[in-house]
C-alpha positions in Angstrom: 27.9 -90.6 70.8 26.4 -87.8 72.9 28.2 -85.1 70.9 26.4 -86.2 67.8 23.0 -85.4 68.9 24.3 -82.1 70.4 26.2 -81.3 67.3 23.1 -82.0 65.2 21.2 -79.8 67.5 23.6 -77.0 67.1 23.5 -77.5 63.3 19.8 -77.3 63.2 19.9 -74.1 65.3 22.3 -72.5 62.8 20.2 -73.5 59.9 17.1 -72.0 61.5 18.9 -68.7 62.1 20.1 -68.7 58.5 16.6 -69.3 57.2 15.2 -66.5 59.4 17.9 -64.1 58.1 17.1 -65.0 54.5 13.4 -64.5 55.1 13.9 -61.1 56.8 16.2 -59.8 53.9 13.3 -59.1 51.4 11.3 -57.5 54.1 14.2 -55.3 55.0 14.8 -54.5 51.4 11.1 -53.6 51.0 11.3 -51.2 54.0 14.5 -49.6 52.6 12.8 -49.0 49.2 9.8 -47.6 50.9 11.9 -45.2 52.9 14.0 -44.0 50.0 12.4 -41.5 47.4 10.9 -43.3 44.5 12.1 -42.5 40.9 9.5 -41.2 38.5 9.2 -42.9 35.2 10.8 -41.2 32.3 8.3 -38.6 30.7 7.5 -39.1 27.1 8.8 -36.2 24.9 6.3 -33.6 24.0 5.7 -32.9 20.4 4.2 -29.9 18.6 0.5 -30.1 18.0 -1.5 -28.7 15.1 -3.8 -25.7 15.7 -5.8 -23.2 13.7 -5.6 -19.4 14.0 -9.2 -18.3 13.4 -11.0 -15.0 13.6 -12.1 -14.3 17.3 -15.6 -15.3 18.1 -16.9 -12.1 19.5 -20.7 -11.6 19.9 -22.2 -8.6 18.1 -22.9 -5.5 20.1 -26.6 -5.8 19.2 -27.3 -9.5 18.8 -30.6 -10.7 17.4 -33.4 -11.1 19.9 -36.2 -13.6 20.1 -38.7 -11.0 18.8 -38.2 -12.0 15.2 -41.1 -13.8 13.5 -41.3 -17.5 13.2 -41.4 -17.3 9.4 -38.3 -15.2 9.2 -36.5 -17.5 11.5 -37.5 -20.5 9.4 -36.4 -18.8 6.2 -33.0 -17.9 7.8 -32.6 -21.5 8.9 -33.3 -22.8 5.4 -30.9 -20.3 3.9 -28.2 -21.3 6.5 -28.7 -25.0 5.5 -28.3 -24.2 1.9 -25.1 -22.1 2.5 -23.5 -24.4 5.1 -20.9 -25.6 2.5 -20.1 -22.1 1.4 -19.7 -20.9 5.0 -17.4 -23.8 5.8 -15.2 -22.9 2.8 -15.2 -19.2 3.9 -14.2 -20.2 7.4 -11.4 -22.3 6.0 -10.1 -19.4 4.0 -10.0 -17.2 7.0 -8.3 -19.8 9.2 -4.5 -20.2 9.2 -3.0 -23.5 10.2 -0.2 -23.5 12.8 1.5 -25.4 15.6 1.3 -25.2 19.4 4.9 -25.4 20.5 5.8 -27.7 23.4 5.3 -26.2 26.8 3.0 -23.3 25.6 -0.6 -22.7 24.7 0.3 -20.2 21.9 -0.5 -21.1 18.3 2.2 -20.1 15.9 1.6 -19.9 12.1 4.3 -19.3 9.5 3.5 -18.5 6.0 5.0 -16.8 3.0 4.9 -16.2 -0.7 7.6 -16.3 -3.4 6.8 -14.8 -6.8 8.9 -14.3 -9.9 8.3 -13.5 -13.6 9.4 -12.0 -16.9 8.2 -8.5 -17.7 8.4 -6.4 -20.9 7.7 -2.7 -20.8 7.3 -0.4 -23.8 7.0 3.5 -23.4 5.5 6.0 -25.8 6.2 9.6 -24.5 5.9 12.1 -27.4 7.5 15.0 -25.4 10.4 13.0 -24.0 12.5 13.0 -27.2 15.8 11.3 -26.7 15.0 11.0 -23.0 12.3 8.4 -23.7 13.0 5.1 -21.9 13.8 2.3 -24.2 11.7 -0.9 -24.3 13.2 -3.6 -22.2 12.9 -6.8 -20.2 13.1 -7.2 -16.5 12.9 -10.1 -14.1 10.7 -8.9 -11.2 10.7 -11.1 -8.1 9.7 -10.8 -4.5 9.4 -12.9 -1.3 7.3 -12.3 1.8 7.4 -14.0 5.2 4.6 -13.8 7.8 4.6 -14.8 11.4 1.4 -14.9 13.3 0.5 -15.9 16.9 -2.7 -16.4 18.8 -3.2 -17.0 22.6 -6.5 -17.3 24.3 -6.6 -16.4 28.0 -8.7 -18.2 30.6 -11.0 -15.1 30.6 -11.7 -15.6 26.8 -9.6 -12.6 25.8 -7.5 -13.2 22.8 -4.0 -11.8 22.3 -2.3 -12.1 19.0 0.7 -10.7 17.0 1.5 -10.5 13.3 4.7 -9.7 11.6 5.2 -9.6 7.8 8.1 -8.4 5.7 8.8 -8.4 1.9 12.2 -8.7 0.2 12.6 -7.5 -3.3 15.8 -8.3 -5.1 17.4 -5.2 -6.6 19.6 -6.8 -9.3 22.5 -4.5 -9.7 21.1 -2.4 -6.8 20.8 -3.4 -3.1 17.9 -5.6 -2.2 14.9 -3.8 -0.7 13.3 -5.0 2.5 9.9 -3.6 3.4 8.0 -4.1 6.6 4.3 -4.6 5.7 2.8 -5.4 9.1 3.8 -5.4 12.7 0.8 -5.5 15.0 -0.3 -6.6 18.5 -4.0 -7.4 18.9 -5.8 -7.5 22.3 -9.4 -8.5 22.0 -10.9 -6.0 19.5 -8.0 -3.5 19.6 -5.1 -3.5 17.2 -1.9 -1.6 17.6 1.0 -1.1 15.2 1.7 -1.0 11.5 -1.1 -2.5 9.4 -3.2 -1.8 6.3 -5.3 1.3 6.6 -8.9 0.7 7.5 -9.9 3.2 4.8 -9.0 1.0 1.8 -11.3 -1.5 0.1 -10.1 -3.0 -3.2 -6.5 -4.2 -3.0 -6.0 -5.9 -6.4 -4.6 -9.1 -5.0 -5.6 -11.0 -8.1 -3.1 -9.2 -10.3 0.7 -9.7 -10.6 1.6 -6.1 -9.6 0.1 -6.5 -6.2 2.6 -9.3 -5.4 5.5 -6.9 -6.0 4.1 -3.7 -4.5 3.5 -3.4 -0.7 0.0 -2.6 0.4 -1.1 0.8 1.6 -0.3 0.7 5.4 -0.1 3.1 8.3 0.7 3.3 11.9 -2.6 3.0 13.7 -4.6 2.2 16.8 -7.8 0.5 15.7 -11.0 -0.9 17.3 -13.2 -3.2 15.3 -16.5 -5.0 16.3 -19.6 -6.5 14.7 -22.6 -4.3 15.4 -25.0 -7.0 14.1 -24.7 -10.2 12.1 -24.3 -8.0 9.0 -22.9 -4.7 10.0 -19.3 -4.2 11.2 -17.8 -1.0 12.5 -14.1 0.0 12.7 -12.6 3.1 14.2 -8.9 4.0 14.0 -6.4 6.7 14.6 -3.8 6.5 11.8 -0.6 8.2 10.6 -0.2 7.2 6.9 3.0 9.3 6.5 4.7 6.9 8.9 3.9 3.9 6.7 6.7 1.9 5.1 5.2 1.9 1.6 6.3 5.4 0.7 3.0 7.3 1.0 2.4 10.6 -0.8 4.2 13.5 1.0 1.9 15.3 3.4 2.4 17.7 6.2 1.9 16.0 9.6 -0.7 17.4 11.9 -0.6 17.6 15.7 -3.0 14.7 16.0 -3.4 11.4 14.1 -5.9 11.1 11.3 -9.3 9.7 12.3 -10.8 7.0 10.1 -14.3 5.4 10.4 -15.4 2.3 8.4 -18.7 0.6 8.1 -19.1 -2.7 6.3 -22.3 -4.5 5.4 -22.3 -8.2 4.4 -25.4 -10.0 3.3 -25.0 -13.2 1.2 -23.3 -12.3 -2.0 -23.1 -8.6 -1.4 -20.4 -6.7 0.5 -20.7 -2.9 0.9 -17.9 -0.8 2.2 -18.3 2.9 3.5 -15.4 4.8 5.0 -14.3 8.3 5.8 -11.2 10.0 7.0 -10.4 13.4 8.6 -6.9 14.9 9.0 -5.4 18.1 10.3 -3.5 20.1 7.7 -1.1 22.4 9.5 -0.3 25.9 8.3 -0.8 29.6 9.0 -4.5 28.8 8.9 -5.0 25.1 9.8 -7.3 23.3 7.5 -9.4 20.0 7.8 -8.5 17.5 5.1 -11.1 14.8 4.4 -11.6 11.8 2.2 -14.4 9.3 1.6 -14.9 6.0 -0.2 -17.8 3.8 -1.3 -17.1 0.3 -2.6 -19.1 -2.9 -3.2 -18.5 -6.5 -4.3 -21.1 -8.8 -5.6 -20.6 -12.5 -6.1 -22.6 -14.2 -8.8 -22.9 -17.5 -10.7 -23.0 -17.5 -14.5 -23.5 -20.7 -16.5 -22.7 -22.7 -13.4 -19.4 -21.0 -12.7 -18.7 -18.4 -10.0 -17.6 -14.9 -10.5 -17.6 -11.5 -8.9 -17.6 -7.8 -9.7 -16.2 -5.0 -7.6 -16.6 -1.2 -7.9 -15.4 1.7 -5.8 -15.0 5.4 -6.0 -13.0 7.6 -3.6 -12.5 11.3 -3.3 -10.2 13.5 -1.2 -9.6 17.1 -0.4 -6.2 17.8 1.1 -5.9 14.0 1.9 -4.3 12.6 -1.2 -2.8 9.7 0.7 -6.2 8.0 1.0 -7.1 7.7 -2.7 -5.7 5.5 -5.5 -3.8 2.2 -5.4 -0.2 1.6 -4.4 0.7 1.9 -8.1 -0.9 5.3 -8.3 0.8 6.5 -5.2 4.2 5.4 -6.6 3.6 7.8 -9.5 2.1 10.7 -7.5 4.8 10.9 -4.8 7.4 11.6 -7.6 5.7 14.9 -8.3 3.9 16.1 -5.2 5.7 17.8 -2.4 4.9 18.3 1.2 2.6 21.2 1.7 0.7 20.8 -1.6 -3.1 21.5 -1.3 -4.8 18.9 -3.5 -8.2 17.7 -4.7 -8.7 14.4 -6.4 -10.6 11.2 -6.9 -10.0 7.6 -8.0 -12.4 4.9 -9.4 -12.0 1.2 -10.0 -14.2 -1.4 -11.8 -12.9 -5.0 -11.5 -14.3 -8.4 -12.5 -13.3 -12.0 -11.9 -14.6 -15.1 -13.7 -13.7 -18.7 -13.0 -14.0 -20.8 -16.1 -12.9 -24.1 -14.6 -11.5 -25.2 -11.2 -8.0 -24.3 -12.4 -8.5 -21.4 -14.8 -9.7 -17.9 -14.0 -9.6 -14.5 -15.6 -9.4 -11.0 -14.0 -9.9 -7.6 -15.5 -10.0 -4.0 -14.1 -10.0 -0.4 -15.3 -9.2 2.5 -13.1 -8.8 6.2 -13.2 -6.7 8.4 -10.8 -6.8 12.2 -10.9 -5.4 14.8 -8.7 -5.2 18.6 -9.0 -2.8 20.9 -7.2 -3.1 24.8 -7.2 0.5 26.0 -7.9 -0.2 29.7 -8.1 -3.1 32.0 -8.2 -3.5 31.4 -11.9 -1.9 28.0 -12.5 -3.0 24.5 -11.7 -1.0 21.3 -11.8 -2.8 18.1 -12.7 -2.0 14.4 -12.8 -4.3 11.8 -14.5 -3.6 8.1 -14.9 -5.9 5.7 -16.6 -5.1 1.9 -16.4 -6.5 -1.2 -17.9 -5.2 -4.7 -16.9 -6.3 -8.3 -17.7 -4.8 -11.6 -16.9 -5.3 -15.3 -17.2 -4.4 -17.3 -14.0 -3.8 -21.1 -13.8 -4.0 -22.7 -10.4 -3.4 -26.5 -10.7 -2.9 -27.1 -7.0 -3.4 -25.2 -3.8 -0.5 -22.8 -3.1 0.7 -22.4 -6.7 -0.4 -20.3 -9.6 1.0 -19.1 -12.8 -0.3 -16.8 -15.4 0.0 -14.1 -18.1 -0.9 -10.5 -17.7 -1.1 -7.5 -19.9 -1.7 -3.8 -19.0 -1.8 -0.4 -20.5 -1.4 2.9 -18.6 -2.0 6.3 -20.1 -0.7 9.3 -18.0 -1.3 13.0 -18.5 0.9 15.4 -16.4 0.8 19.2 -16.4 2.9 20.7 -13.7 4.6 24.1 -14.3 8.0 24.6 -12.9 8.4 21.0 -11.7 10.6 18.3 -13.1 8.6 15.3 -14.1 10.3 11.9 -14.6 10.3 10.8 -18.3 8.7 7.5 -17.6 5.6 9.0 -15.9 4.0 10.8 -19.0 2.6 9.2 -22.1 1.7 5.5 -22.5 3.1 2.5 -21.0 2.5 -1.1 -22.3 3.5 -4.0 -20.1 3.3 -7.7 -20.4 4.2 -10.3 -17.7 4.6 -14.0 -17.2 4.4 -14.7 -13.5 4.7 -17.6 -11.1 3.7 -17.6 -7.4 4.2 -20.1 -4.7 2.5 -19.8 -1.3 3.4 -21.9 1.7 
């Protein structure tokens, strides 16, 4: 009888010890978890974010001060209010959409163009005889790819790159790959292969421009807004090193110097540029070229349009005048070391009839003279006229029909001239272009 109470007492002691142990277990577990390193929650995967590559926002060298009159300021504000929509559209045109890749702050934009068409060419060369090229059809096509990056440093300095190449199928011949641009931009400085700062009108509205590379050069360029309307660009260029097959020219000891001044005020854009180059020889000479161009945008019967005119002249600097199409003809005749004088003119118009239909038209003349001997003079003259009708149903796609006529007159004694350069050339094209 006495064991029972003792046994019960012992059982109650064991039960108490067990309960204490169970109560201490969570505390011990909590201490162990606190002492051990804690696991971080799984990080959500990073996705590419959209961005826009826009022109750098650099203040003009001579910004407007507060000395302007109140009335002028008010008029300017009223004009700005009226043109807000137009300015927004212009900004959108200059901006390129891209993506910020995960783990970086660099915006990358990829774009390109694919063009194709059907072309008919007919030649009329009286002096060619049996060597006159026969009329025929061709299927011109090209594709270009452009990669562009932009990165803004904490200091506000922008660093960018641009790489663009064009591939032209050769049919029975090997395909042609042309490098159009390869530049690095640091702030207001640009280094590499790019379009010469001398050129103005490029003919982007016409089909031939989609299949001929632009006039480019190896350059080091600086560009900056002087005021809200004036922009200055200075560059050192070597056009003979461009990949577009420039006109043969003797290379001087120093690069060519190019200066460009651009004025923009509302609907008017004015372009002034000059180039100087060293012409090596027994007696070194100074080659020079100049260009004046202007574009005026107008509204006629409620629909927008524009007109462009330019004239350029050169002495011992033939690489700076004419279009890419003119240079293609001239470099088949001229040779390195030729002393030349020449000029080129262009008058182009554009008219938008509806939101989808537009017409473009231009006439041009390219003329260059080369002294062959003391009594002989070689001359090349090319007159062109081109018109097209372009249909743009959606952004990024256009189709159209284009017709052109070119009349060439060539007189070079003692030099062989390709049969397809002289006389008259009639061309017609159906073209399609897709931009992405």
